[in-house]
C-alpha positions as CSV (number, residue, x, y, z in Angstrom):
1,V,14.2,-38.7,-21.3
2,Q,10.7,-37.1,-22.3
3,L,8.0,-39.5,-21.9
4,Q,4.8,-39.0,-23.9
5,A,1.8,-40.9,-23.2
6,S,-1.1,-40.8,-25.0
7,G,-4.6,-43.0,-25.6
8,G,-7.0,-42.6,-23.4
9,G,-10.5,-41.5,-23.2
10,L,-14.0,-42.2,-22.3
11,V,-15.0,-45.8,-22.4
12,Q,-18.1,-47.7,-21.4
13,A,-17.7,-50.7,-18.8
14,G,-16.8,-53.9,-20.8
15,G,-14.9,-51.7,-23.7
16,S,-11.1,-51.6,-24.6
17,L,-8.7,-48.9,-24.4
18,R,-5.2,-49.2,-25.9
19,L,-2.5,-46.6,-24.1
20,S,0.7,-45.3,-25.8
21,C,3.9,-44.3,-24.4
22,A,7.0,-42.5,-26.5
23,A,10.2,-42.6,-24.8
24,S,12.8,-39.6,-26.3
25,G,16.0,-38.8,-25.7
26,S,19.3,-41.0,-24.0
27,I,17.7,-44.6,-23.7
28,F,19.8,-47.2,-22.4
29,S,19.5,-50.7,-21.8
30,P,19.0,-52.5,-19.7
31,N,16.0,-50.8,-18.4
32,G,12.3,-51.1,-17.7
33,M,9.3,-49.3,-18.3
34,G,5.3,-49.1,-16.6
35,W,2.4,-47.7,-16.3
36,S,0.8,-46.3,-12.8
37,R,-2.4,-45.1,-12.2
38,Q,-3.3,-42.3,-9.5
39,V,-6.7,-41.8,-8.6
40,P,-7.7,-38.4,-6.5
41,G,-7.0,-38.5,-2.7
42,K,-5.4,-42.3,-3.1
43,Q,-1.6,-42.9,-3.8
44,R,-0.4,-44.3,-7.1
45,E,-0.2,-47.8,-8.0
46,L,1.6,-50.0,-10.4
47,V,-0.3,-51.3,-12.8
48,A,2.0,-53.1,-15.2
49,S,5.6,-53.4,-16.0
50,I,8.2,-54.9,-18.5
51,T,12.0,-55.1,-18.7
52,S,13.8,-54.3,-22.2
53,A,14.3,-57.8,-22.5
54,G,10.4,-58.4,-22.2
55,S,9.8,-59.9,-18.7
56,T,6.6,-58.4,-17.7
57,H,4.6,-58.1,-14.2
58,Y,1.0,-57.0,-13.9
59,A,-0.9,-55.7,-10.5
60,D,-3.6,-58.5,-9.1
61,S,-6.3,-56.2,-10.5
62,V,-5.5,-55.8,-14.1
63,K,-4.3,-60.0,-14.5
64,G,-5.9,-61.2,-17.6
65,R,-7.3,-58.2,-18.8
66,F,-4.8,-55.6,-19.6
67,T,-1.2,-56.5,-21.6
68,I,2.0,-54.7,-21.9
69,S,3.8,-54.3,-24.3
70,R,6.8,-52.6,-25.8
71,D,8.4,-52.2,-29.3
72,N,12.4,-51.4,-28.6
73,A,13.5,-50.3,-31.9
74,K,10.8,-47.6,-31.4
75,N,11.7,-47.1,-27.6
76,T,7.5,-47.3,-27.8
77,M,5.3,-49.1,-25.2
78,Y,1.8,-49.8,-24.9
79,L,-0.9,-50.7,-22.8
80,Q,-3.9,-52.8,-23.9
81,M,-6.5,-52.5,-21.9
82,N,-9.6,-55.0,-22.2
83,S,-12.8,-55.9,-20.2
84,L,-12.6,-52.2,-18.6
85,K,-14.8,-52.0,-15.4
86,P,-15.3,-48.3,-13.7
87,E,-12.9,-48.7,-11.0
88,D,-10.4,-48.7,-13.8
89,T,-11.1,-45.0,-14.1
90,A,-7.9,-42.7,-12.8
91,V,-4.9,-41.0,-14.3
92,Y,-2.6,-43.7,-15.7
93,Y,1.3,-42.6,-16.2
94,C,4.0,-44.4,-18.1
95,N,7.7,-44.2,-16.4
96,L,10.9,-45.3,-17.7
97,V,13.8,-46.7,-15.2
98,Q,17.1,-46.7,-15.8
99,R,20.8,-46.2,-14.9
100,W,18.9,-45.8,-11.0
101,H,16.8,-43.1,-12.5
102,T,13.0,-43.1,-12.7
103,Y,11.5,-40.6,-15.7
104,W,7.3,-40.0,-15.7
105,G,5.8,-38.7,-18.5
106,Q,2.3,-36.7,-18.1
107,G,-0.6,-38.8,-17.2
108,T,-3.6,-39.3,-19.4
109,L,-6.6,-40.0,-18.8
110,V,-8.9,-42.6,-18.4
111,T,-12.7,-42.7,-17.5
112,V,-15.0,-45.7,-17.8
113,S,-18.3,-45.5,-17.2
114,S,-21.0,-47.9,-16.1
């Protein structure tokens, strides 16, 4: 399984970005996909997750601002990030969990300027 994340960049506070994560290889259902983020010197934290059935979970810090979604036909997951804050600056990683294995994509950097 390979995961390819994209969509990061530089944005001003209050702006929006949309991250994408395309999965390829042997993808099975049910599975879960998610976005985590990491700042240097801190632990990676889960931002949002979504099951193949569409159930979602969000960290309190992003509720109401971020929306996770997926297109199962395309094996692609998205993270729509609105009302971005400087504290959202981090490297964002996507992951897929299936059959007790967790796969990670490369990170994509999101920088929010104040």
